[in-house]
C-alpha positions in Angstrom: 23.6 -23.6 -13.8 23.7 -20.6 -12.2 27.0 -18.7 -10.7 26.4 -17.7 -7.2 29.5 -16.7 -6.6 28.8 -12.6 -7.2 25.7 -13.5 -4.3 28.2 -15.1 -1.8 30.7 -12.1 -2.4 27.9 -10.0 -1.7 26.4 -11.2 0.8 29.4 -11.6 3.0 31.1 -8.5 2.6 27.6 -6.7 3.4 27.6 -8.8 6.7 31.3 -8.2 7.2 29.9 -4.5 6.5 27.3 -4.8 9.6 29.5 -6.5 12.1 31.9 -3.8 11.7 29.3 -0.7 11.9 29.6 1.6 15.3 26.2 1.1 17.1 24.7 4.4 16.8 25.1 3.4 13.0 23.6 0.0 13.2 20.6 1.2 14.8 19.7 3.2 11.8 20.6 0.3 9.6 19.3 -2.5 11.4 15.5 -2.3 10.3 16.9 -2.5 6.6 19.6 -5.5 7.2 16.5 -7.3 9.2 14.5 -7.1 6.2 17.6 -8.4 3.9 18.1 -11.2 6.2 14.4 -11.9 6.3 13.9 -11.5 2.2 16.9 -13.9 1.2 15.4 -16.5 3.7 12.0 -16.3 2.7 13.4 -17.0 -0.9 15.1 -19.7 0.0 12.1 -21.5 1.8 9.9 -21.0 -1.5 12.7 -22.7 -3.1 12.8 -25.8 -1.5 8.9 -25.5 0.2 7.0 -24.2 -2.5 3.9 -24.7 -1.0 4.4 -23.8 2.7 4.6 -20.6 3.7 7.7 -18.9 4.6 8.6 -18.9 8.3 9.9 -15.6 9.3 13.6 -15.3 10.5 13.4 -13.9 13.8 14.6 -10.5 15.2 17.8 -11.3 17.2 19.1 -7.8 18.1 21.0 -5.6 16.1 24.2 -7.4 16.8 23.0 -10.4 15.3 22.2 -8.8 12.5 25.6 -9.5 10.1 25.4 -12.8 11.0 21.8 -12.7 10.3 22.3 -11.5 6.5 25.2 -14.3 6.2 23.2 -17.6 6.8 20.0 -16.8 4.7 22.7 -15.5 2.0 24.7 -18.9 2.2 21.4 -21.0 2.6 19.9 -19.0 -0.3 22.8 -20.3 -2.7 22.4 -23.7 -1.8 18.8 -23.6 -2.3 19.6 -22.3 -6.1 22.4 -24.5 -6.6 18.7 -27.5 -7.1 16.7 -24.8 -9.0 19.7 -24.2 -11.7 17.0 -22.4 -13.6 15.8 -19.8 -10.7 18.1 -16.5 -12.4 15.2 -14.2 -11.5 15.6 -15.0 -7.8 19.5 -14.8 -8.0 19.1 -11.2 -9.9 16.5 -10.1 -7.7 18.7 -11.0 -4.4 21.3 -9.5 -5.6 19.7 -5.6 -6.2 18.3 -6.1 -2.7 21.8 -6.7 -1.0 22.9 -3.7 -3.3 20.5 -1.6 -2.1 21.0 -2.5 1.3 24.8 -1.6 0.5 24.0 1.7 -0.6 22.3 2.4 2.6 25.7 2.3 4.6 
């Protein structure tokens, strides 16, 4: 079974950082945050519905990005629970979260 606790921790930490960013910094980080949320969401959808093209998470504005990262990250954790051999997906998600965190 996969230990997804590091992903939960990383996603929550990053989501919280987005939620408290000043608007001036949020504007600069919004594109990377939304791209991460979309990547996490698509990864979860590919696990759950491999025969269907993933739906793209909408752009709900810069103030929603923290929440979108949290939701997509938690969705991926739930999806990974049903696919315990997908260490590759977990590792990629952790790398992607860390990369966006370094931008802040």
